C-alpha positions in Angstrom: -19.8 22.0 19.5 -18.2 20.0 22.4 -18.6 16.7 20.4 -17.1 18.4 17.3 -14.1 19.5 19.3 -13.7 16.1 20.9 -13.8 14.5 17.5 -11.2 16.8 16.2 -8.9 16.3 19.2 -9.3 12.5 18.7 -8.2 12.8 15.1 -5.2 14.9 16.2 -4.1 12.3 18.8 -1.9 10.2 16.4 -0.1 13.4 15.5 0.4 14.4 19.1 1.6 11.0 20.0 4.1 11.1 17.1 5.4 14.4 18.2 5.9 13.2 21.8 7.5 10.0 20.7 10.0 11.7 18.4 10.8 14.2 21.1 11.5 11.3 23.6 13.7 9.6 20.9 15.7 12.8 20.4 16.2 13.3 24.1 17.2 9.7 24.6 19.8 10.1 21.8 21.1 13.2 23.4 21.4 11.9 27.0 21.8 8.2 26.3 19.3 6.7 28.7 18.7 3.4 26.8 22.5 2.8 26.1 23.1 0.2 28.7 20.5 -2.0 27.0 22.6 -2.4 23.9 26.0 -3.9 23.1 26.5 -1.5 20.3 26.0 1.5 22.6 28.3 0.0 25.3 31.2 -1.8 23.7 31.8 0.1 20.5 33.7 3.3 19.6 30.8 5.6 20.5 27.8 7.4 19.2 27.7 8.1 15.5 30.7 5.9 14.8 29.1 4.4 11.6 28.1 7.8 10.3 31.6 9.2 11.0 33.0 6.3 8.9 31.1 7.7 5.9 31.9 11.3 6.8 35.6 10.5 6.9 35.5 8.6 3.6 33.6 11.5 2.0 36.3 13.9 3.2 39.0 11.6 1.8 37.2 11.0 -1.5 36.6 14.7 -2.2 40.3 15.3 -1.6 41.2 12.8 -4.3 42.2 10.1 -1.8 41.1 6.5 -1.2 37.7 6.2 0.5 38.7 2.8 1.9 42.3 3.1 3.2 43.3 5.4 6.0 45.9 6.2 8.6 49.4 4.9 7.7 48.1 3.3 4.4 47.5 6.7 2.9 50.2 9.4 2.8 48.9 12.7 3.9 45.9 11.2 5.7 44.0 13.7 7.8 41.5 12.5 10.4 38.5 14.8 10.6 36.0 12.6 12.4 36.5 12.1 16.1 36.4 8.3 15.6 35.1 6.0 12.9 34.7 2.5 11.6 36.2 1.6 8.2 34.1 2.3 5.1 32.7 -0.9 3.5 30.0 0.3 1.1 30.2 1.1 -2.5 32.2 4.2 -3.4 29.2 6.2 -4.6 27.9 6.4 -1.0 31.1 8.2 0.1 30.8 10.8 -2.6 27.1 11.4 -2.1 27.9 12.0 1.6 30.1 14.9 0.6 27.1 17.2 1.2 27.6 16.7 5.0 31.1 18.1 4.8 29.4 21.5 4.8 29.1 20.9 8.5 31.6 19.9 11.2 31.4 16.2 12.2 29.0 16.4 15.2 26.5 18.9 13.7 26.6 16.7 10.5 25.8 13.6 12.6 22.8 15.4 14.2 21.7 16.6 10.8 21.7 12.9 9.7 19.7 12.0 12.7 17.2 14.7 11.7 16.9 13.2 8.2 16.3 9.7 9.8 13.5 11.4 11.8 12.0 12.7 8.6 12.1 9.3 7.1 10.2 7.9 10.1 7.5 10.5 9.5 7.4 9.6 5.8 7.0 5.9 6.7 4.3 6.7 9.2 2.4 8.8 6.6 2.5 5.9 4.2 1.5 3.5 6.9 -1.5 5.7 7.9 -2.7 5.5 4.3 -3.3 1.8 5.1 -5.6 2.6 8.1 -9.2 3.6 8.5 -9.5 4.5 12.1 -7.8 6.7 14.7 -7.1 3.6 16.7 -5.2 2.0 13.8 -3.1 5.2 13.4 -2.2 5.2 17.1 -1.2 1.5 16.8 1.0 2.4 13.8 2.7 5.1 15.8 3.4 2.8 18.7 4.7 0.0 16.4 7.1 2.4 14.7 8.4 4.2 17.7 8.6 1.4 20.3 10.9 -0.7 18.0 14.2 -0.6 19.8 16.5 -1.3 16.8 15.4 2.1 15.5 17.1 3.7 18.5 20.4 1.9 17.6 20.0 3.0 13.9 20.0 6.6 14.9 22.6 6.2 17.7 25.1 4.7 15.3 24.1 7.1 12.5 23.3 4.1 10.3 21.8 3.8 6.8 19.4 0.8 7.0 16.3 3.0 7.5 17.0 4.6 4.1 17.0 1.1 2.5 13.8 0.2 4.4 12.1 3.3 3.1 13.2 2.6 -0.5 12.0 -1.0 -0.1 8.6 0.1 1.2 8.3 2.6 -1.7 9.1 -0.2 -4.1 6.4 -2.4 -2.5 3.8 0.4 -2.7 4.6 1.1 -6.3 4.3 -2.6 -7.3 1.1 -2.9 -5.4 -0.4 0.1 -7.3 0.7 -1.2 -10.7 3.5 1.3 -11.1 6.1 -1.3 -12.0 8.7 1.1 -13.4 8.5 3.2 -10.4 9.0 0.1 -8.2 12.0 -0.9 -10.3 13.6 2.5 -9.7 13.2 2.2 -6.0 14.7 -1.2 -5.9 17.7 -0.2 -8.0 18.2 2.8 -5.8 18.1 0.6 -2.7 20.8 -1.7 -4.2 23.0 1.2 -5.0 22.5 2.7 -1.6 23.2 -0.5 0.4 24.1 -3.8 -1.1 21.6 -5.6 1.2 19.0 -4.7 -1.3 20.3 -7.5 -3.5 18.5 -9.9 -1.2 15.2 -8.8 -2.9 16.4 -10.0 -6.3 14.2 -13.2 -6.2 11.1 -11.0 -6.0 12.2 -9.1 -9.1 12.7 -12.5 -10.8 9.2 -13.6 -9.8 7.8 -10.3 -11.3 10.0 -10.8 -14.4 11.5 -7.3 -14.1 14.4 -8.2 -16.3 15.2 -4.6 -17.3 15.4 -3.5 -13.6 17.8 -6.4 -12.9 20.0 -5.4 -15.9 19.9 -1.7 -14.9 20.9 -2.5 -11.3 23.9 -4.5 -12.7 24.9 -1.8 -15.1 24.7 1.1 -12.6 26.5 -1.0 -10.0 29.4 -1.6 -12.5 29.4 2.1 -13.6 29.5 3.3 -10.0 32.3 1.0 -8.9 34.6 -0.2 -11.7 35.9 3.3 -12.6 36.8 3.9 -9.0 38.7 0.6 -8.6 40.5 1.2 -11.8 41.7 4.5 -10.4 42.5 3.0 -7.0 43.4 -0.6 -7.8 44.8 -1.2 -4.3 41.4 -0.5 -2.8 39.8 -3.5 -4.5 41.8 -5.9 -2.3 40.6 -4.2 0.8 37.0 -4.0 -0.4 36.9 -7.7 -1.5 38.5 -8.9 1.7 36.0 -7.0 3.7 33.2 -8.7 1.8 34.5 -12.2 1.7 36.0 -12.6 5.2 34.4 -15.3 7.4 31.9 -14.7 10.1 33.1 -12.7 13.1 31.4 -13.9 16.3 30.8 -11.2 18.9 28.0 -9.7 20.9 27.0 -7.3 18.1 26.3 -10.1 15.6 22.7 -11.1 16.1 21.9 -13.1 12.9 20.8 -16.7 13.0 24.1 -17.8 11.4 26.0 -16.3 14.3 23.9 -18.3 16.7 24.6 -21.5 14.6 28.3 -20.8 14.4 28.5 -20.1 18.2 27.1 -23.5 18.9 29.3 -25.1 16.2 32.5 -23.6 17.6 31.8 -25.2 20.9 31.6 -28.6 19.3 34.9 -30.5 18.9 33.4 -32.6 16.1 32.0 -29.7 14.0 35.3 -27.9 14.2 37.2 -30.9 12.7 38.3 -30.7 9.1 36.0 -32.5 6.6 38.0 -31.8 3.4 41.2 -29.8 3.6 40.5 -26.5 5.5 36.7 -27.1 5.0 35.2 -28.1 8.4 32.0 -29.9 9.2 30.8 -26.5 10.6 31.4 -24.9 7.2 29.3 -27.6 5.7 26.5 -27.1 8.2 26.4 -23.4 7.5 26.4 -24.0 3.8 23.5 -26.4 4.1 21.6 -23.9 6.3 22.1 -21.1 3.8 21.2 -23.2 0.8 18.1 -24.6 2.6 16.8 -21.2 3.6 17.3 -19.8 0.1 15.7 -22.8 -1.5 12.6 -22.8 0.7 12.2 -19.0 0.3 12.6 -19.3 -3.5 9.9 -22.0 -3.7 7.6 -20.1 -1.5 8.0 -17.0 -3.6 7.4 -18.7 -6.9 4.5 -21.0 -5.9 1.6 -18.5 -5.5 -0.4 -18.0 -8.7 -0.5 -14.3 -7.9 2.7 -12.7 -6.5 2.3 -12.1 -2.8 4.2 -8.9 -2.7 4.1 -8.0 1.0 4.8 -11.6 2.2 7.5 -12.2 -0.3 9.3 -9.0 0.4 9.2 -9.7 4.2 10.3 -13.3 3.6 13.5 -12.3 1.8 14.4 -9.6 4.3 14.0 -12.3 7.0 16.1 -14.7 4.9 18.9 -12.1 5.0 18.6 -12.0 8.8 18.9 -15.8 8.9 21.7 -16.4 6.4 24.0 -13.4 6.3 27.3 -13.7 8.2 27.1 -10.4 10.0 23.8 -9.0 11.1 23.9 -6.0 13.4 21.0 -5.3 15.7 20.1 -2.1 13.7 19.7 -4.3 10.6 16.4 -5.4 12.0 15.1 -1.9 11.1 14.8 -3.2 7.4 12.1 -5.5 8.6 10.1 -2.8 10.5 7.8 -1.3 7.8 6.7 -4.7 6.5 6.1 -6.1 10.0 3.8 -3.1 10.7 1.9 -3.7 7.4 1.5 -7.4 8.2 0.0 -6.5 11.6 -2.3 -3.9 10.2 -3.5 -5.8 7.1 -3.9 -9.3 8.5 -4.8 -8.7 12.2 -3.1 -12.0 13.0 -1.9 -12.2 16.6 1.2 -14.2 15.5 2.6 -11.2 13.7 2.1 -8.9 16.7 3.8 -11.5 19.0 6.8 -11.8 16.7 6.9 -8.0 16.4 7.1 -7.7 20.2 9.9 -10.3 20.4 11.9 -8.4 17.8 11.1 -5.0 19.1 12.2 -5.6 22.6 15.9 -5.2 23.5 18.0 -8.3 23.8 18.8 -9.5 27.4 22.2 -7.8 27.0 21.7 -5.6 30.1 21.3 -8.7 32.2 24.3 -10.5 30.7 26.8 -7.7 30.2 30.2 -8.0 31.9 32.6 -5.2 33.1 35.0 -5.7 30.2 35.3 -2.0 29.4 35.7 -1.5 25.6 36.3 -5.3 25.1 33.6 -7.5 23.7 31.9 -9.7 26.3 31.2 -12.6 23.9 34.5 -14.5 24.6 33.7 -14.5 28.3 30.2 -16.0 28.0 29.4 -19.6 28.6 27.4 -21.8 26.3 23.9 -21.1 27.8 24.5 -17.4 28.2 25.7 -16.9 24.7 22.9 -19.1 23.3 20.2 -17.3 25.2 21.6 -13.9 24.1 21.9 -14.6 20.3 18.6 -16.6 20.2 16.7 -13.5 21.4 16.7 -12.1 17.9 17.6 -15.1 15.8 14.7 -17.4 16.8 11.9 -14.8 16.4 13.4 -14.2 12.9 13.3 -17.9 12.1 9.7 -18.1 13.5 8.6 -15.2 11.2 10.3 -16.9 8.2 8.4 -20.1 8.9 5.0 -18.3 9.4 5.5 -16.5 6.1 6.4 -19.7 4.2 3.3 -21.4 5.5 1.2 -18.3 4.6 2.6 -18.3 1.0 2.2 -22.1 0.7 -1.5 -21.9 1.5 -2.2 -19.5 -1.3 -3.5 -20.7 -4.7 -0.5 -22.3 -6.4 0.7 -22.2 -10.0 2.7 -24.9 -11.8 6.4 -24.5 -11.0 7.7 -26.7 -13.9 7.7 -25.5 -17.6 4.8 -26.9 -19.6 7.0 -29.2 -21.7 8.4 -30.8 -18.5 4.9 -31.3 -17.1 3.8 -33.0 -20.3 6.8 -35.2 -20.2 6.0 -36.4 -16.7 2.4 -37.2 -17.6 3.3 -39.1 -20.7 5.9 -41.1 -18.7 
């Protein structure tokens, strides 16, 4: 009987650990213990600022006003959120968020945090389905709950975890041969957050042409009517998407690290052609190089390497996009966990640890109040800070490229081109 009870308690240990971890996360969000570790919790508007941006836009949208313009730009504008950042997503997100208007702003934020907690549990359940032992389930819990960008995701009231969950659901469906279900999850991810477009090459590799067409059609149907009704909003939205990189302590992508170095070089800042600087050329080459290598690595294996290819393109986003917030690294989390559990390779665990740990921000922060400390940092301080996330992301990208390259390959050229080369 004692051994039976001990075995049952052992099986319940992952659930107990999950409950304790979620409770600690909730208390940390309530009292803010980890906040000094993060720029976004120190030098930005405040807790829930990103969620309040969507909340305010939902309020404006359901009143028949612009979801993008506010304050003096909109006659009769009424601010209902305590503070917020401007809305930059597709209009459909603002209207879907109207459900949260049933609650006042702060209770709505905590309701959203609760939904994010449920998504963590869903992801954990899916991850446990990959495991065979209690030890593996405990490892999965630790990998999920010790990943510090997840705290920032909840602190800011962000939406990347929803995209990560949809992307994981997509992967699971494709791996189980449920292609149409996988298509629907990818399309939903694109409509939810435009970052999902970065997984398009995987859909191309799988020849999911209908999914690509459906995503384009639904994207147009969910945006064009709005911009026809609010034509002045298109200018705001387009400028928000096309503006150049903004270098600050919250931008932790590899491109930010590269631009930071470039802006400190008198030569790279010089004009090459017109207003196009040598630094612009360097960034263009970097983005093109990463995209080209990732595309070749995705197309080369004879059988699609779904997990590695999905992780590769998420990592490509972290390396090439102009503005990568620390919470964006949450998109990578489900796939890092699966790589660790499936392959047992120490390199993935090492890279997870480097990405899971906070940046050295606490050691480098300056008493600048609400102002960003980036302009006050010297070369080595700034380089060290930005490299803490950018370089592990690059290392993961390279490991995945090598892994994909080692798999059995297929011809990349069409048959008629290969015949032409042989006959020549």
